[in-house]
N, C-alpha and C positions, 0 to 999 in steps of 0.2 A: 504494499500497501503505498502511497507518496507522500510525505509530508504535504504537501497541500488537501488533502483525501481525510488525512485524520485531522489537520486542526480547521477545514470545512464542515468536519462530522461533530468535534467537539462547541464548535461554537453553534449547529445547531441540538445540539443536545441542551445548551446552558442555555438556548431561549428557550427552549422546550420548558425548561424547569422554572423558568424566571416566569414563563405564560401562567402555569401551572400554579406558583406561588400568587400572581396576579389573581387568578380566578379562585383563590381561597379568600383574600383581601375583598371579589366582590360580592360571592354569594353572601344573600340574605342572613344575618342572625337564628332568623326563623327557621332557616334550614338546618345549621349545625346543629339547631339545640333541639330537632326531633328526635324524640329517644331510640328510635330504630339507624339513624347514623349514628347517634352516637357510639350505642351498640355496633354497627358495623367498624367506626374508625375504631376501638377500642380493640376488637379481636382480629383487624388487618395486621395493627403492630403488633402484637401477639406472635402470629403464624408468620410476617417477615422474622420479627426477629429469631424464632427457633428456627426457619430454615436458615437462620442466615450462622445462626451454632448450630447447628447440624452438619452444613456444607464444613465449615473449615475445621471441623471437630474428626471430619470422616474423611474428604477429597484432597486430593496434592492431582491437579490438574484436571486429568478426565481418570484417574483411577480413583480407586476406593480404598484408604491404607487404617489400619490400626497400627496404630504408636504409641505412642506416650501421650498425647493428646487426649483419649476417650478414658483411661483414669484418672484424669487430671479433672475431666469435667464430671465423670460420677463422685470426687470428692466434693468438689464446689455444689454439687447439686445434694452431697449429701447435707456439705455447712451450710447452705439456704435450705432446707429441710427444717436445721435446727434453727436457726433463724439469727446465726451470724453475724455481724455485722460486715459489711460489703467487702471494705479492706483484708480481714482474715478472709474472705473465701477469694478473693486476689491470690492471697499471699499463699493461702493453701493450695492452690491449685498449681501455680506454678511451682512452688516449693514440689509437690507429688510433680510431674513432668521431670521437671531437673534432675531429682532423686533416682528416677527409672531412666531418664536418657544418662546417666551418670553410669548406672547398673545396667544398660549395654543396650539397654528399647530401642528401639528404633525412634 
């Protein structure tokens, strides 16, 4: 792909994002306050975050990979269930991944 094509794509995507953001400001508040819209927006946010976590945990390029990230995610999930503070969750997950990688797990 040529540099010009890449820049045109980036600028078009940026313009699309800006248009979407401006559309959010133009929409009447009564539409956004509707219970169905609020519930759908909350569910979409959770679904997108869950999908991002899943992809970042078990994917490497176009391959599925089981490595130190998966047990680290499990430790983080247990810490969240136990209502640990967020910084503790992050440190525990990072420590788990680091120890497993130091022990030879990819």
